[in-house]
Each structure stands twice: as structure tokens, then as C-alpha cells.
C-alpha positions as CSV (number, residue, x, y, z in Angstrom):
1,M,0.0,0.0,0.0
2,S,1.4,3.4,-1.0
3,T,2.0,6.2,1.6
4,H,0.3,9.4,0.5
5,F,1.8,12.9,0.6
6,E,0.6,16.0,-1.0
7,T,4.1,16.6,-2.3
8,V,7.2,14.4,-2.6
9,I,10.5,16.1,-3.2
10,V,13.1,13.9,-4.8
11,G,16.6,15.0,-3.7
12,G,17.8,16.6,-0.4
13,G,20.4,19.0,-1.7
14,Q,20.1,22.7,-1.7
15,A,17.3,22.9,-4.1
16,G,15.2,20.2,-2.5
17,L,15.7,21.7,1.0
18,A,14.8,25.2,-0.3
19,V,11.5,23.9,-1.7
20,S,10.8,22.1,1.6
21,Y,11.5,25.4,3.5
22,Y,9.0,27.3,1.4
23,L,6.3,24.6,1.5
24,G,6.8,24.5,5.3
25,R,6.2,28.2,5.5
26,R,2.9,27.7,3.5
27,S,2.0,24.7,5.8
28,R,1.8,22.4,2.8
29,P,2.4,18.7,3.8
30,H,5.3,17.1,2.0
31,I,8.4,14.8,2.4
32,V,11.9,15.0,1.0
33,L,13.5,11.7,-0.2
34,E,17.3,11.7,-0.2
35,Q,19.3,8.6,-1.2
36,A,22.4,9.6,0.9
37,E,22.5,8.9,4.6
38,K,23.3,12.4,5.8
39,A,22.7,16.1,4.8
40,G,25.2,17.9,2.5
41,N,26.0,14.8,0.6
42,A,27.5,16.5,-2.5
43,W,30.0,18.4,-0.3
44,R,30.5,15.6,2.3
45,N,31.2,12.7,-0.1
46,H,32.0,14.2,-3.5
47,R,34.6,16.9,-2.9
48,W,38.2,16.8,-1.9
49,D,39.3,17.5,1.6
50,S,40.5,21.1,1.0
51,F,37.6,22.1,-1.1
52,T,36.3,25.6,-0.6
53,L,33.3,27.3,-2.2
54,N,34.1,29.7,-5.1
55,T,31.2,31.9,-4.2
56,P,31.7,34.3,-1.2
57,N,29.6,33.7,1.9
58,W,27.1,36.4,1.0
59,Q,26.3,34.3,-2.0
60,S,26.1,31.0,-0.1
61,A,23.0,31.4,2.1
62,L,19.9,29.2,1.8
63,P,16.4,30.8,2.2
64,G,15.4,31.7,5.7
65,M,19.0,31.2,7.1
66,E,21.6,33.9,7.6
67,A,24.7,33.7,5.4
68,P,27.3,31.3,6.7
69,G,30.7,32.4,8.1
70,A,31.8,35.4,10.2
71,N,32.8,37.5,7.1
72,P,30.4,37.8,4.1
73,D,33.4,38.1,1.8
74,D,35.2,35.0,3.0
75,F,34.8,31.5,1.4
76,L,33.4,28.5,3.2
77,P,35.5,25.3,3.5
78,R,34.0,21.9,2.9
79,E,33.4,20.9,6.5
80,E,31.6,24.2,7.3
81,I,29.4,23.7,4.2
82,V,28.3,20.3,5.5
83,A,27.6,21.8,9.0
84,Y,25.5,24.6,7.4
85,F,23.3,22.0,5.6
86,E,23.0,19.9,8.8
87,N,21.9,23.0,10.8
88,Y,19.5,24.1,8.1
89,V,17.6,20.8,8.2
90,S,17.6,20.8,12.0
91,R,16.6,24.4,12.4
92,F,13.6,24.3,10.2
93,H,12.6,20.7,11.1
94,L,12.6,19.8,7.4
95,P,11.0,16.4,6.8
96,V,13.9,14.6,5.1
97,R,14.0,10.8,4.8
98,Y,17.6,9.7,4.3
99,G,18.7,6.5,2.7
100,V,15.8,6.3,0.2
101,C,16.7,5.8,-3.4
102,V,13.9,6.8,-5.9
103,R,13.7,4.4,-8.8
104,A,10.8,5.8,-10.8
105,V,8.2,8.5,-11.0
106,R,5.1,7.6,-13.0
107,P,1.6,9.1,-13.4
108,R,-1.2,7.4,-11.4
109,S,-3.2,5.0,-13.5
110,S,-6.2,7.1,-13.0
111,G,-6.7,10.7,-12.1
112,H,-4.3,13.5,-11.1
113,G,-1.0,12.7,-9.3
114,Y,2.0,10.4,-9.3
115,V,3.4,7.2,-7.9
116,V,7.0,7.5,-6.6
117,E,8.7,4.1,-6.5
118,T,11.6,3.7,-4.1
119,G,13.7,1.0,-2.5
120,V,11.6,1.1,0.6
121,G,8.2,1.1,-1.0
122,S,5.9,3.4,-3.0
123,F,4.6,6.9,-2.3
124,D,1.4,8.4,-3.7
125,A,1.7,12.1,-4.4
126,D,-0.3,14.9,-5.9
127,N,2.9,16.7,-6.7
128,V,6.5,15.6,-7.4
129,V,9.5,18.0,-7.4
130,I,12.6,16.6,-9.0
131,A,15.6,18.2,-7.2
132,T,18.4,15.8,-8.1
133,G,20.5,18.4,-9.9
134,L,22.5,18.1,-13.1
135,Y,25.8,16.7,-11.7
136,Q,24.6,13.1,-11.2
137,K,27.2,10.7,-12.5
138,P,31.0,11.2,-13.1
139,K,31.7,11.2,-16.8
140,F,34.7,9.4,-18.3
141,P,35.8,9.4,-22.0
142,A,35.6,6.1,-23.8
143,F,39.3,5.8,-24.3
144,S,39.9,5.8,-20.5
145,A,39.3,2.0,-20.9
146,D,42.5,1.8,-23.0
147,F,44.8,3.0,-20.2
148,P,47.2,0.4,-18.8
149,P,45.8,-1.4,-15.7
150,E,48.8,-0.3,-13.5
151,I,47.7,3.4,-13.9
152,K,45.4,4.4,-11.2
153,Q,42.4,6.2,-12.7
154,I,39.9,8.2,-10.6
155,H,37.4,11.0,-11.3
156,S,37.7,14.3,-9.6
157,D,34.6,13.2,-7.7
158,E,36.8,10.6,-5.9
159,Y,39.9,12.7,-5.3
160,R,40.5,13.6,-1.7
161,N,44.2,14.7,-1.2
162,P,47.7,14.3,-2.7
163,Q,48.7,11.7,0.0
164,S,45.9,9.3,-1.1
165,L,47.6,8.9,-4.6
166,P,50.4,6.6,-5.6
167,D,53.9,8.0,-5.8
168,G,54.8,9.5,-9.2
169,A,53.5,12.2,-11.5
170,V,49.8,12.9,-12.0
171,L,48.0,13.6,-15.2
172,V,44.9,15.8,-14.6
173,V,42.5,15.8,-17.6
174,G,40.4,18.9,-17.8
175,S,41.1,22.5,-16.7
176,G,37.7,23.6,-15.5
177,Q,36.9,24.5,-11.9
178,S,37.8,21.1,-10.4
179,G,40.7,20.2,-12.6
180,A,42.5,23.5,-12.2
181,Q,42.0,23.6,-8.4
182,I,43.1,20.0,-8.0
183,A,46.2,20.5,-10.3
184,E,47.1,23.6,-8.2
185,E,46.9,21.6,-4.9
186,L,49.0,18.7,-6.4
187,Y,51.8,20.8,-7.7
188,Q,51.9,22.9,-4.5
189,S,52.3,19.7,-2.6
190,G,55.4,18.8,-4.6
191,R,53.9,16.5,-7.2
192,K,54.9,16.7,-10.8
193,V,51.6,17.6,-12.7
194,Y,50.6,17.3,-16.3
195,L,47.4,19.2,-17.1
196,S,45.4,18.5,-20.3
197,V,43.8,21.9,-20.9
198,S,40.1,22.2,-21.9
199,R,38.1,25.2,-23.1
200,A,37.2,26.7,-19.8
201,G,37.6,30.5,-19.4
202,R,39.0,32.4,-16.5
203,V,38.4,35.6,-14.6
204,P,40.4,37.5,-12.0
205,R,39.3,36.8,-8.4
206,R,39.2,40.6,-7.7
207,H,39.4,43.7,-9.9
208,R,39.1,47.4,-9.0
209,G,38.8,46.7,-5.3
210,Q,35.9,44.1,-5.4
211,D,35.4,40.4,-5.9
212,A,34.5,39.2,-9.4
213,N,31.1,37.9,-8.2
214,W,30.4,41.3,-6.6
215,W,30.8,42.9,-10.1
216,H,28.7,40.1,-11.7
217,E,25.9,41.0,-9.2
218,L,26.2,44.7,-9.7
219,M,26.2,44.5,-13.5
220,G,23.1,42.3,-13.5
221,D,24.8,39.2,-14.9
222,Y,22.9,36.9,-12.7
223,E,19.5,38.2,-14.0
224,R,20.3,37.0,-17.5
225,T,17.6,34.5,-18.4
226,V,18.0,31.2,-20.3
227,D,16.2,32.6,-23.4
228,Q,19.0,35.1,-23.8
229,L,21.7,32.4,-24.2
230,P,23.1,32.1,-27.8
231,S,22.0,28.4,-27.9
232,P,20.4,25.9,-25.5
233,Q,23.7,24.1,-25.2
234,E,25.2,27.1,-23.6
235,K,23.6,26.2,-20.3
236,F,26.0,23.2,-20.0
237,A,29.1,25.3,-20.6
238,S,31.9,25.3,-18.0
239,K,32.1,28.2,-15.6
240,P,35.3,30.3,-15.7
241,I,38.0,29.0,-13.3
242,I,38.5,30.8,-10.0
243,S,39.3,29.8,-6.4
244,G,38.0,30.5,-3.0
245,K,40.8,28.7,-1.2
246,D,43.1,30.7,1.2
247,G,40.8,33.7,1.1
248,G,40.2,33.5,-2.6
249,H,42.6,33.9,-5.5
250,T,43.0,34.0,-9.3
251,L,43.8,30.8,-11.2
252,N,45.9,31.4,-14.2
253,L,47.4,28.5,-16.3
254,H,50.3,30.7,-17.3
255,Q,51.2,30.9,-13.6
256,F,50.9,27.1,-13.5
257,V,53.6,26.9,-16.2
258,R,55.8,29.3,-14.2
259,D,55.4,27.0,-11.2
260,G,56.4,23.8,-13.1
261,V,53.2,22.3,-14.5
262,T,53.4,20.8,-18.0
263,L,50.4,21.9,-20.0
264,L,49.1,19.6,-22.7
265,G,46.5,19.8,-25.4
266,R,43.3,17.8,-25.4
267,I,43.8,14.0,-25.2
268,Q,42.5,12.3,-28.3
269,A,43.5,8.6,-27.8
270,M,45.5,6.2,-25.8
271,G,47.6,3.3,-27.1
272,D,50.7,1.4,-26.0
273,H,51.3,3.6,-22.9
274,N,51.3,6.7,-25.2
275,I,48.6,9.4,-25.3
276,T,47.9,11.2,-28.5
277,L,47.3,15.0,-28.1
278,A,45.5,17.6,-30.1
279,Q,47.4,20.7,-31.1
280,D,44.9,23.0,-29.4
281,L,46.8,24.1,-26.2
282,K,47.6,27.6,-27.2
283,L,44.2,28.1,-28.8
284,N,42.6,27.3,-25.5
285,L,45.0,29.5,-23.5
286,A,44.2,32.4,-25.9
287,R,40.5,31.7,-25.5
288,A,40.8,31.8,-21.6
289,D,42.9,35.0,-21.8
290,Q,40.3,36.7,-24.0
291,F,37.5,35.7,-21.7
292,A,39.3,37.4,-18.8
293,A,40.2,40.5,-20.8
294,D,36.5,40.9,-21.9
295,F,35.3,40.6,-18.3
296,V,37.8,43.2,-17.1
297,K,36.9,45.5,-19.9
298,R,33.2,45.2,-19.1
299,I,33.9,46.2,-15.4
300,D,36.1,49.1,-16.4
301,E,33.4,50.4,-18.8
302,F,30.6,49.9,-16.2
303,I,32.6,51.9,-13.7
304,L,33.1,54.7,-16.1
305,E,29.5,54.8,-17.3
306,N,28.1,54.8,-13.8
307,G,30.6,57.1,-12.1
308,I,31.7,54.5,-9.6
309,D,34.6,55.4,-7.3
310,A,36.8,52.4,-7.7
311,P,40.6,52.2,-7.3
312,E,42.6,51.8,-10.5
313,K,44.3,48.4,-10.9
314,N,46.4,47.0,-13.7
315,L,46.2,43.2,-13.7
316,L,49.4,41.2,-14.1
317,T,49.8,39.9,-17.6
318,L,51.3,36.5,-17.9
319,T,52.2,34.7,-21.1
320,D,54.3,31.7,-20.0
321,G,52.0,29.2,-21.6
322,Y,52.6,30.5,-25.1
323,G,56.2,29.5,-24.8
324,V,55.4,25.9,-24.2
325,T,56.2,23.4,-27.0
326,E,52.9,21.7,-27.9
327,L,53.3,17.9,-27.8
328,S,51.5,15.6,-30.1
329,E,52.3,12.5,-28.0
330,L,53.3,11.7,-24.4
331,S,54.7,8.5,-23.0
332,L,53.2,7.7,-19.6
333,K,56.3,5.6,-18.8
334,D,58.8,8.3,-19.7
335,A,56.8,10.9,-17.7
336,N,56.5,8.6,-14.7
337,I,52.7,9.2,-14.7
338,R,51.2,6.8,-12.1
339,T,47.8,8.5,-11.7
340,V,45.2,10.0,-14.0
341,I,42.5,12.3,-12.5
342,W,39.5,12.8,-14.9
343,A,38.1,16.2,-14.2
344,T,35.7,15.7,-17.1
345,G,32.4,16.7,-15.6
346,Y,29.2,14.8,-15.0
347,S,26.4,13.3,-17.0
348,F,22.7,13.6,-16.0
349,D,19.8,11.2,-16.5
350,F,16.2,12.1,-15.7
351,S,14.8,8.9,-17.1
352,L,13.4,8.0,-13.7
353,V,10.5,10.3,-14.7
354,Q,8.4,8.1,-16.9
355,L,6.8,10.8,-19.0
356,P,7.9,12.5,-22.2
357,V,9.2,15.6,-20.4
358,L,12.8,15.8,-21.7
359,D,14.2,17.6,-24.8
360,G,16.8,16.3,-27.2
361,D,19.6,16.9,-24.7
362,G,17.8,15.0,-22.0
363,Y,17.1,18.3,-20.2
364,P,13.7,18.9,-18.6
365,I,11.1,20.8,-20.7
366,Q,9.8,23.4,-18.3
367,N,9.2,27.0,-17.7
368,R,10.7,28.2,-14.4
369,G,10.6,24.6,-13.2
370,I,6.9,24.1,-14.1
371,T,6.2,21.4,-16.7
372,D,3.1,20.8,-18.8
373,Y,2.2,17.9,-16.6
374,P,0.2,19.2,-13.6
375,G,2.0,18.6,-10.3
376,L,5.4,17.8,-11.9
377,Y,8.3,20.2,-11.2
378,F,12.1,20.5,-11.6
379,V,14.4,22.7,-9.5
380,G,18.1,23.2,-8.9
381,L,19.4,23.1,-12.5
382,P,21.8,25.6,-14.1
383,W,19.9,28.1,-16.1
384,L,16.5,26.7,-15.0
385,H,15.4,30.3,-15.3
386,N,18.4,32.6,-15.1
387,A,22.1,32.6,-14.3
388,R,21.6,32.4,-10.6
389,S,19.4,29.3,-10.7
390,G,22.2,26.8,-10.3
391,L,23.9,28.7,-7.4
392,L,23.3,28.4,-3.7
393,F,22.0,31.9,-3.3
394,G,19.9,31.7,-6.4
395,V,18.0,28.5,-5.7
396,A,15.6,30.4,-3.3
397,Q,14.0,32.3,-6.2
398,D,13.1,29.1,-8.1
399,A,12.1,27.2,-5.0
400,A,9.7,29.9,-3.9
401,Q,8.1,30.0,-7.3
402,I,7.5,26.2,-7.3
403,A,6.1,26.3,-3.7
404,K,3.7,29.0,-4.7
405,A,2.5,27.0,-7.7
406,I,2.0,23.9,-5.5
407,E,-0.1,25.9,-3.1
408,K,-2.2,27.5,-5.8
409,D,-2.9,24.2,-7.4
410,A,-3.8,22.7,-4.0
411,R,-6.3,25.5,-3.3
412,R,-7.8,25.0,-6.7
413,R,-8.3,21.3,-6.1
414,G,-9.7,22.1,-2.7
415,A,-12.2,24.5,-4.2
416,V,-13.3,21.8,-6.7
417,R,-13.7,19.2,-3.9
418,L,-15.8,21.7,-1.9
419,M,-18.1,22.4,-4.9
420,K,-18.6,18.7,-5.4
421,Q,-19.2,18.0,-1.7
422,T,-21.7,21.0,-1.5
423,S,-23.5,19.7,-4.5
424,I,-23.8,16.2,-3.0
425,K,-24.9,17.5,0.3
426,S,-27.6,19.7,-1.3
427,R,-28.9,16.7,-3.3
428,D,-28.9,14.4,-0.3
429,E,-30.8,17.0,1.8
430,S,-33.3,17.5,-1.0
431,E,-33.9,13.8,-1.4
432,F,-34.2,13.3,2.4
433,G,-36.6,16.2,2.8
434,G,-38.9,14.8,0.1
435,K,-39.0,11.4,1.7
436,A,-39.7,13.0,5.1
437,A,-42.7,14.9,3.7
438,Q,-44.1,11.7,2.2
439,H,-43.5,9.5,5.3
440,K,-44.1,11.8,8.3
441,E,-45.9,9.0,10.1
442,G,-43.5,6.3,9.1
443,R,-40.1,7.7,9.6
444,H,-37.8,4.7,10.3
445,W,-34.5,6.5,11.1
446,S,-33.8,7.2,14.7
447,K,-32.2,10.6,15.5
448,A,-28.9,8.9,16.3
449,K,-28.9,7.0,13.1
450,A,-29.8,10.1,11.1
451,N,-26.8,11.9,12.6
452,T,-24.4,9.1,12.0
453,G,-25.7,8.6,8.5
454,R,-25.1,12.2,7.3
455,R,-22.1,13.0,5.1
456,K,-19.3,14.9,6.8
457,E,-19.3,18.6,5.8
458,Y,-16.1,20.3,4.4
459,D,-14.2,22.1,7.1
460,P,-12.2,24.9,5.5
461,R,-10.1,25.5,8.7
462,P,-6.4,24.5,8.7
463,L,-5.6,20.9,9.5
464,F,-3.7,21.9,12.6
465,Q,-4.3,24.1,15.7
466,E,-2.5,27.4,16.1
467,N,0.0,25.9,18.6
468,A,0.3,22.5,17.1
469,D,3.0,21.3,14.7
470,P,2.0,21.8,11.1
471,P,1.3,18.6,9.1
472,H,4.7,18.7,7.3
473,L,6.5,18.6,10.7
474,R,4.6,15.5,11.7
475,I,5.8,13.4,8.7
476,P,8.2,10.6,9.6
477,V,11.9,11.7,9.4
478,A,15.2,10.0,9.5
479,G,15.3,7.0,11.8
480,S,11.6,6.4,11.7
481,H,9.7,3.7,9.8
482,F,6.8,3.8,7.4
């Protein structure tokens, strides 16, 4: 037998918790199903030990909670991110069930709503919010299977620290956020690092006296909506590299070269302990440099146009990478490479939703998280609505929108039920009155029977008293049983 909830939220990350918060404020009954065993799973189990958020603390708050950390311009380390999530769930008594893996979401066989199939049974729901995010499964290139078995291969998702790796040089594949930060940590620990450079851009951590993200916010970059992107595929593009570690600093691959890192082009194939490399290293370096130059130019022009008092600053120009000889091939043996770290991103799969709700890229078809299927929603995806949608501080906007839609739909269904109940009651009273007129002398119902035989009238009052816990707080939580 299925357990019924008005709303089931699939995923207990920042997006799922934000929706739960807003539904709680509206006293809408719901439950959050999270397959991990504890809060903050993405940060707790899928980031390296020294990981630090790239967004400053003022951009890292969840709805209803003050920004983490003592200084709004600092950057939160991994263990504090996890503690923040734990405190968030506890403070707002969010109804999260941990250790529940959702296998399928399908429409009810009849009527409105959905059946959510899990490893611990089925749930029946009027609404389902998919909050599993876009970074679901580590992605490896097909030729990774061709690497020699003695080479340790891990995804950046599994990397923890330099000491956990075998002795020898390390090849990091991909120079996006994770790849660049891991490569920096490795070479600063004394490891020889080879970095296969990808197409990611870069920006300075600070310019003209303020953090890069401060300028993004002031210039309105986070309000840019998904329909303004050059193409739908742009929402999957890598973010420019930057670091929040040690108070925040710029990542520049030219500096990496200066510090002893060997930069490589894109890996094309693997065979007989040799990797074949594309001749695109300097092209990608130039692309990243141009990205940074364009960003700096936009800030300078914005300052001038708006009369902002900002200190002058000439950024250091490095060109070391352009002096590198581009290799077409590299021997793993000769380079003493014993470990490969694949910083090659993640794949996503929303096929658990058994409805035709995905586009050609497998991305949900929706408008601000609302699909064409009543009661089915998505949240927590990059560019769901605008540039802030995939960020910690931006998820509140989309979550509030979805909670509002759920309440509106619940009220509409409640009004329909009331109309039906009122109609039935009126019809019953009419029929009963007619029979009473015809059988005044032979009425066979006792007063008690008549009272117990009447239909229960609709009570529009809330389902809980003023000082009682709302329904969503009385839902079973971690450690309880269905």
C-alpha cells in the first residue's frame, strides 16, 4: 500500500531543501526523499578535503537562514558547508527521509498525481518535485578504458588529497573548476603535474577593489535569463575558473607553467602507454585570456559609465603558456605518470521520470521549473530560469516559485472538492426532505442513526491548531519507519 503525501521532493540537496522550506512556510504537507545517509552529501562525499566554495559567503545562504561564516566576503570550506546544511535541516525541522533511493516516478493509473517508486516502497503524491541536480554521474571518455591497468584512474569526484595517490607524476585531464584547483593543490604539494587543458575560461578573483562575483551581481549578470543564451547548449558550458581557497585567489594557467606544471592539449586517444594529443593548447589558452580580458573591460566600462569610485588596478599579464612546445604525443612511462584524474564533468539522467518531459539533450522541458504535466516540477538546475538558478544563493528564487505554484494548485483542487461536496450535500438533503414529507408518520430513522448517516461537511479551517506542529512537521523523518 502506498503512503500518500501532497508533495514528494526527490533529492535533499540545496534545491530540495529550499522547496521544503517554502512549502513548510505555507503549511503544505510534504516529504523529502534523499538517497544519501546524511545532509550535505555533495559536499560531504563528493569533494576533496581542502575544497572551498568559489562563491563568497554572501552568495552562499539558503532561504530563511543567515549567510554562513563570520565574514560575508570569505569563502566556506567543505566541513563548514556540511555543517551549514545539517543546521539548516535541523533548524527548520525539514521532513527529510535519508537512505531512500527513488527508482521511478510515473503518473497514477487514473486521475491526477503520481506514484513514486523507491527501494523502501511506493509513495502516492499529488505533486513531485525533482531536485536531483544536473551533476549526477561522473563522466569518463571512452578511451579511458585503453589506459594500462597499472595506472590508477579516478574521477575528480573521488579525489581527496595528494597523500591518497600513488607516488609519481599525476595527469589531470580537464582544466575547469575542479581540474584547475586539484592541479594547483597537487603541484603545491610537490607533485609533478601534467594538465590537459580544456576550453574553460578564467576571470580574476578581484578587480578594481571588489570580488568578481560582486561585479557580476552589480552588473546584473545573474539576472540574464535562459532565453538570452546564444544556444540551448550554452547552459551546459563550464564556468570560468577561479578559487575561494586561502581567502580567494585567481587561477591562471600561465602561472601554472611558471610553477612547473606541464600543459598539454586535449587527449585524443590512448595506445601502448602513449597518449595522442591535439594541437589546441595555445588556442585554449588564448580563449581563456580573451575571456578574462573581456570581463575586465566590461567592469572598467561599467565603472566609467556609472561614475563609480573604484581604485585603479592593472592586472598582471602572464604569457608563459605561449612559450610551451605543444606535444603531439606523451609517454606515460617516460613521464612517470602513475595516476590519472579525470576532471571531465558529470552526466545527467532524468529517465526515472516516466513521462515525455525531456528535450533532445535530456534536459527537462519546463518554464521556471513548471512542466506541462500538472504537479510535476524541476528545480536546482543551471539556467533553469536565469544565471543564478544553479547557485546556492539563487535557488531560493526558483524554489519559492514552485512552492507558490503547488499551493495555488492545492487550493484550486480544494475548491473543486468543496463544490462537489456541497453539490452532493444539497442533493442528499433534497432527497431526504422529500421522503420526510411523504413519510411523516412512518419515519424509520432514529435521531442517532440520522446523525451518523449524514455526510461529513467540508471544514475549511487548517488541519492543525495554532500551537500544534504543522502537518509537514509530523511526517516521519530520519530514523523512523513507514
